[in-house]
N, C-alpha and C positions, 0 to 999 in steps of 0.2 A: 598342652600336656600338664597333668597334675604331678608334681614331683613326689617321689617316695624316698623317705630317709632310710638310712641303713637300719635303724631300729624297726621302722615300719615294715621294711622288707623282711627282716628276720622274724618278726612276729607273724607276718602273713605266711612266710615259708614254713615256720614251725607248726602253725595251725593246719596247713595243707598236708604236711608230712604226717602229722599225728593222726589226722582223720582219713586221709586218702592214700598215704604211702608215697605220694609224689615228691620227688626230691628236686627243689628249685635251687639251682646254683646261682651264685652271685652275678654271673654274666647274663642272667635272665631278667635283671631289673628293668631294663629298657623295654623288653617285650611285655613284661607284666604291666608296666605303666600304659603301654599302648593298647593292650587288650582290655584293660579295665577302665580306660578313660571315659568311654560312653556310659558305662554302668554308674560311675561316680557322678557324672553330669546329670544323668536321669534322676538320681536320688538326691541331687543337690548337696553333695559332699565336696568339700574343697581340700580334703586331706585323707590319707589312708588310715589314720588312727580312728577317726570317727566311722569310717566305712567298716573296718574290722569289728568295732564295737557293735555296729548294726548287725553284721553277720552272726556274731556270737550271741546276740540277744534274740534272734529270730527262732522261735520254738518250732516253726514249721520246717526249718532247714532248707527252705526254698532259696534263700539268699546264698547259702553255702553251695547249693547245687548250681546256681548261676555262676558263682565264682569259679568252681572247678571246671565247668564247661568252657569258660572263657580262657582258662590257662592251658587247657589240653587241646590236642589236635585230633579231631575225629576224622582222620583221612583213611579211606580204604577204597577198594574197588573189587569188582568181580574177578575171580581167578588169581588173586594176589598170591604170589609164591605158589604157582600152579603145581609144582612137583609134589607138594604136600597132598593136594587133592588126588593126584594120580597114585601116590603111594597108598593113600587111604582106600581108594577104589580097587586097586589091583593086588594089594598085599594084606592090608589090615582087615577089610571087610570079608574077604574069603576065609581068613582065619577065624574071625569072630562069629561068622554065620555057622561055622561048624562046631564051635565050642560053647556058645551060649544056649543052655538047655531050655530056659523058660521063654526064649525068643523076646526078651526085653532088653533091647540095645540102648544103652544110655550114653548120649553124646552131649557135650557142653561146649558152647561157644562163649568163652569168658572174655568180656570186653568186646562185644559184638558190634559196637558202633552203629552205623546206619543199616545194617542187616545183610550186606552182601555176603559175608562169610556164612552165617547160618542158613541162608536160603540156598547157597551153593551146596552146603552139606546136605540139605533136604533133597535137592535135585539128584545128587550122587546116590543117596540112599534109595530114592524112588527108582532110579535107573538100575541100580545093582540088584535090588530085590524083585523088581518086576511083578510078575503075577503072584509071587510068594509074599508080597508085602502085606497083604491083608491079614496074614497070620502072625505078623511081627508088630511090636511096639517100637517104632523108630523115631519118635518125636525128638526134636532137637531143643534143648534148653539154651536160650540166648540171653545173656545178661550184660548190663552196662550200668555205669553209675549215672549217666546223663538221661534225664527225663526227655530232653529235646530229641536226641538221636533215637531213643526207643520209640517215641511217637512216630517219627519218620519211618523207622524200620517196620513198624507194625502196619503202616499204610501200604508198604511194598510198591511204591511208585518210583520209577527211575527214568532218567533220560535214556531214550532208546539207544543213543550212541554209546552209552555206558555198558551196553550188553555186547559190544563188538568182540570181546575176548571169549565169549561163551560159544560152545559148539552150536552150529546152526540148528540142529534138531532140538536143542534145549530152548532156543529163542522161540521156536514155533510151538513147542509142547508146554512150556512152563510160563510163558508171558502172553499178555494180551496187549496188542498195540493200540494205543488210544487215538492215534492219528494226529496228535498235537505235539509230537516230539517226545512223548513219554510212553512208557509201557508199564503195565501192572503185573506183579507176580500173580499167577492164577490161584484161586481159592484152595485148590487141592494141595498146593505147596505151602500156602500161608497157614493152613490148619496143622501143618507138621512142625511149625516153629512156635515155641512158647517164649514170649518176651517178658522178662522180669527185671526190675531195677535191683541191683545188688552191688554192694561195696566189697571188693576183694580184700579189704583190710579187716573185715569181720574175723575175729579170732576163732569163732566157732561157726562152721558152715552148717546150714540148716537142712541139709539133704539127707533123706532117709536111707537111700541106697547109693552105692558107689558107682562111679562112671567107668565106662570102657574106653572112651575117647574124650580127651580134653584139648580143645584148641584155645590157646591164650597167646596170641601172636601180636607182637609190636605194642604190647601193653607194659611190659616190665622195663622198657627203655626209660620210663619215667622214674623208676625206683632205684634206691641205693642197694648195695649188695646185701645188707642185712635184711631189708624188706623183701627182696627177691627170694632169698633163701627161705625165709619164713613162709612165703606164699607157696613156693614149690613144695615145701614139706607138707603143707595142707593139701595141695593137689595130690601128692603121693598117698596121704592118709585116706583120701576120698576117691581112690582109684582101685578098680578091681585088679587082682593079679593078672598079668598079661596085657594090661591096658596100655594105651599110647598117649603121650603128651607131645603136642606140637607147639613150638614157640616160634618167634620171629627169627628170620635168617641172621639178623644183626645182634641177636640176644644169645646169652650163654647161661648155663646153670652150674652151680658148684656141685659136681658129682661126688666129691668127698663128703659133703654135708648131707646129700640126699642120694640114696642108692638107685637112681635111675640108670638104666643101661643105654649108652649112646647107640643109635641105630643108623642114622644118616644126619646130614646137617639140619639142626633144629628139630629133630625127632628123637624122642626118648621112650623107653619102655620100662614098665614096672615088671620085674621078673616074677615068675611063678613062686 
């Protein structure tokens, strides 16, 4: 293990917080050393000062991308916090389908990780709209900061056992079993998800139109309160009146700072 000094950890933590919003607490020092050990070895660095200089000097930002991938946990699974998907299907979509006049439903999976969440959203939308779907634009925007997880998500290949929590009809309708312990998301659903790399710390979101639904679940656990509040404000600004924000069950937002209305655990609404 390559040791990290207090100053090196502070410099590294400051860089990560400034660029990615992630708040590394002092007790994470050992985890950081463990997760970055192989990276430093491969680059022939024997200290974190030289490694951070290398990251800062890389104009391609690939080194920074590897750094943030190593210190974050891209853990997710199909139907995680399933009550959110049920609420979307049975409450939110019936409302939106009656109120969106131009039939352009805009859904964003922010911090989509390896794709299970946006693909689940696409399957719900396909099932809900059924034969009416052809007259709607229901594509899901799925963003993450990690190149690695986005590449995996776009392939849409998952261990067949990972589909166990999905409804049986979805497994047959929306996946192709490869016979080798893996299954692929069918092209019909893949085409409904647009994967893009995006840093949620961008102070200006580049979206031309506002969203009706934003899922940003189990992402803000890495942020301090100030960063969370600023991000939720941007979500609010880029959401249509009547839209819904879904966050992780272990997360909270400061409702005095942002006027979302609490609907149910981890679900908030922008009032008309």
